[in-house]
C-alpha positions as CSV (number, residue, x, y, z in Angstrom):
1,M,-74.6,-24.8,-31.2
2,T,-76.6,-21.9,-32.6
3,H,-75.5,-18.7,-33.9
4,A,-76.8,-16.9,-30.7
5,N,-74.8,-19.3,-28.5
6,D,-71.7,-18.7,-30.7
7,L,-72.1,-14.9,-30.3
8,A,-72.5,-15.2,-26.5
9,V,-69.4,-17.4,-26.2
10,I,-67.4,-14.9,-28.4
11,T,-68.6,-11.9,-26.4
12,R,-67.7,-13.6,-23.1
13,L,-64.3,-14.7,-24.5
14,E,-63.5,-11.1,-25.6
15,R,-64.5,-9.8,-22.1
16,L,-62.3,-12.4,-20.4
17,E,-59.3,-11.5,-22.6
18,R,-59.8,-7.7,-21.8
19,Q,-59.8,-8.6,-18.1
20,Q,-56.8,-10.7,-18.4
21,R,-54.9,-7.9,-20.3
22,R,-55.9,-5.5,-17.5
23,W,-54.8,-7.8,-14.7
24,R,-51.5,-8.4,-16.6
25,G,-50.9,-4.7,-16.9
26,L,-51.7,-4.1,-13.2
27,A,-49.3,-7.0,-12.2
28,I,-46.5,-5.5,-14.3
29,A,-47.1,-2.0,-12.9
30,G,-47.1,-3.4,-9.4
31,A,-43.9,-5.3,-10.0
32,L,-42.2,-2.2,-11.4
33,G,-43.5,-0.1,-8.4
34,L,-42.2,-2.7,-5.9
35,A,-38.8,-2.8,-7.7
36,A,-38.6,1.0,-7.6
37,L,-39.4,1.1,-3.9
38,T,-36.8,-1.5,-3.2
39,L,-34.1,0.4,-5.1
40,M,-35.0,3.7,-3.6
41,G,-34.8,2.2,-0.1
42,Q,-31.2,1.2,-0.6
43,K,-28.7,3.0,1.6
44,P,-26.8,5.5,-0.6
45,A,-23.1,5.0,-1.1
46,G,-20.9,7.2,1.0
47,R,-20.6,10.7,-0.4
48,I,-17.2,12.3,-1.0
49,V,-17.0,16.0,-1.7
50,E,-13.7,17.2,-3.1
51,A,-12.5,20.7,-3.6
52,E,-9.5,22.9,-3.1
53,R,-11.4,25.4,-0.9
54,F,-14.6,25.3,1.2
55,I,-16.4,28.4,2.4
56,L,-18.9,28.5,5.2
57,R,-21.2,31.6,5.0
58,D,-23.6,33.0,7.6
59,S,-27.3,33.8,6.9
60,A,-26.3,37.2,5.4
61,G,-23.9,35.5,2.9
62,R,-20.7,36.7,4.5
63,P,-17.8,34.2,4.6
64,R,-17.3,33.1,8.3
65,A,-14.9,30.1,7.9
66,E,-12.7,28.7,5.1
67,L,-10.9,25.4,4.7
68,M,-8.3,25.7,2.0
69,M,-5.0,24.8,0.5
70,V,-2.6,27.7,1.1
71,E,-1.1,29.1,-2.0
72,G,2.6,28.5,-2.6
73,G,2.8,25.3,-0.6
74,E,1.5,21.9,-1.5
75,Q,1.9,20.9,2.1
76,S,0.0,23.8,3.5
77,V,-3.6,23.6,4.7
78,A,-5.5,26.2,6.7
79,L,-8.9,26.4,8.5
80,R,-9.6,30.1,9.0
81,F,-12.4,31.5,11.1
82,K,-13.6,35.0,10.5
83,D,-15.7,37.5,12.4
84,A,-18.8,39.2,11.1
85,D,-16.6,41.9,9.4
86,G,-14.7,39.2,7.5
87,M,-11.5,39.7,9.5
88,P,-9.5,36.5,10.3
89,R,-9.6,35.8,14.0
90,L,-8.4,32.2,14.4
91,T,-6.4,30.1,12.0
92,L,-5.5,26.4,12.4
93,G,-3.2,24.8,9.9
94,T,-0.1,23.1,8.7
95,E,2.6,24.7,6.8
96,N,5.6,22.9,5.4
97,G,5.4,20.2,8.1
98,A,4.7,22.5,11.0
99,A,1.4,22.7,12.8
100,L,0.2,26.1,13.9
101,I,-2.6,28.1,15.6
102,V,-2.8,31.8,14.9
103,L,-4.9,34.3,16.9
104,N,-5.7,37.8,15.4
105,E,-7.3,40.8,17.0
106,Q,-10.5,42.3,15.8
107,S,-8.7,44.4,13.2
108,G,-7.1,41.3,11.8
109,K,-3.6,42.0,13.2
110,L,-1.6,39.0,14.4
111,R,-1.4,38.8,18.2
112,A,-0.4,35.3,19.1
113,G,0.9,32.1,17.5
114,L,1.5,28.6,18.7
115,V,3.6,26.3,16.5
116,A,5.0,22.8,16.6
117,L,7.9,22.6,14.2
118,P,8.4,19.5,12.0
119,H,11.1,18.1,14.3
120,G,8.7,18.5,17.2
121,A,9.9,21.7,19.0
122,P,7.0,23.8,20.2
123,G,6.9,27.6,20.4
124,L,4.5,30.4,21.6
125,N,4.9,33.9,20.2
126,L,3.1,37.0,21.4
127,Y,2.9,40.1,19.2
128,D,2.2,43.8,20.1
129,S,-0.4,46.0,18.4
130,T,1.9,46.8,15.5
131,G,2.4,43.1,14.7
132,K,6.0,43.0,16.1
133,P,7.1,39.9,18.1
134,R,7.5,40.9,21.7
135,A,7.8,37.6,23.6
136,E,8.6,34.0,22.7
137,L,8.6,30.8,24.8
138,S,9.9,27.7,23.1
139,L,11.7,24.4,23.5
140,N,14.7,23.5,21.3
141,R,15.2,20.1,19.7
142,D,16.8,18.8,23.0
143,G,13.8,20.0,25.0
144,A,15.7,22.9,26.7
145,P,13.3,25.9,27.3
146,A,14.0,29.3,25.9
147,L,12.3,32.6,26.7
148,T,13.0,35.8,24.7
149,F,11.6,39.3,25.2
150,N,12.0,41.8,22.3
151,D,11.9,45.6,22.1
152,R,9.4,47.7,20.0
153,D,11.4,47.0,16.8
154,G,11.4,43.2,17.3
155,F,15.0,42.9,18.5
156,A,15.9,40.7,21.5
157,T,16.4,42.7,24.7
158,W,16.5,39.7,27.1
159,R,16.9,36.0,26.5
160,T,17.5,32.9,28.6
161,T,20.5,30.8,27.8
162,G,18.3,27.8,27.0
163,R,20.3,25.2,28.9
């Protein structure tokens, strides 16, 4: 072999080594890309969001609904819906073992309440414009119905015997 042949062989060998390094780099990059795509395509684990209070706001940033733990009671939870003025209009909740629904008028005053007590007895209360209870329909523990009407001060004026 001559010096010219040796030089040609060395040049060709260097070119082949460069190509081999390039192909190896492309293969590694391809394998990493495929692995990344595979991992990104995995279904994410279920998301859990935890908090003591959630606030839903309208497009103007006003709170329109709240889900919260009620202060003063570990067993009390409320979902409160508000109008555009921020006044509570509807509340669903539990309080010390009782389930309740509360309806408020536009000014926020209490107007009606439906409750199921912890022992199961239900009750419906209606309130006047001053917030005083005026009528109550309920069942006692034995299932006997009771109906009560109250005066403007909230004192009973007529009541069934509940037998």
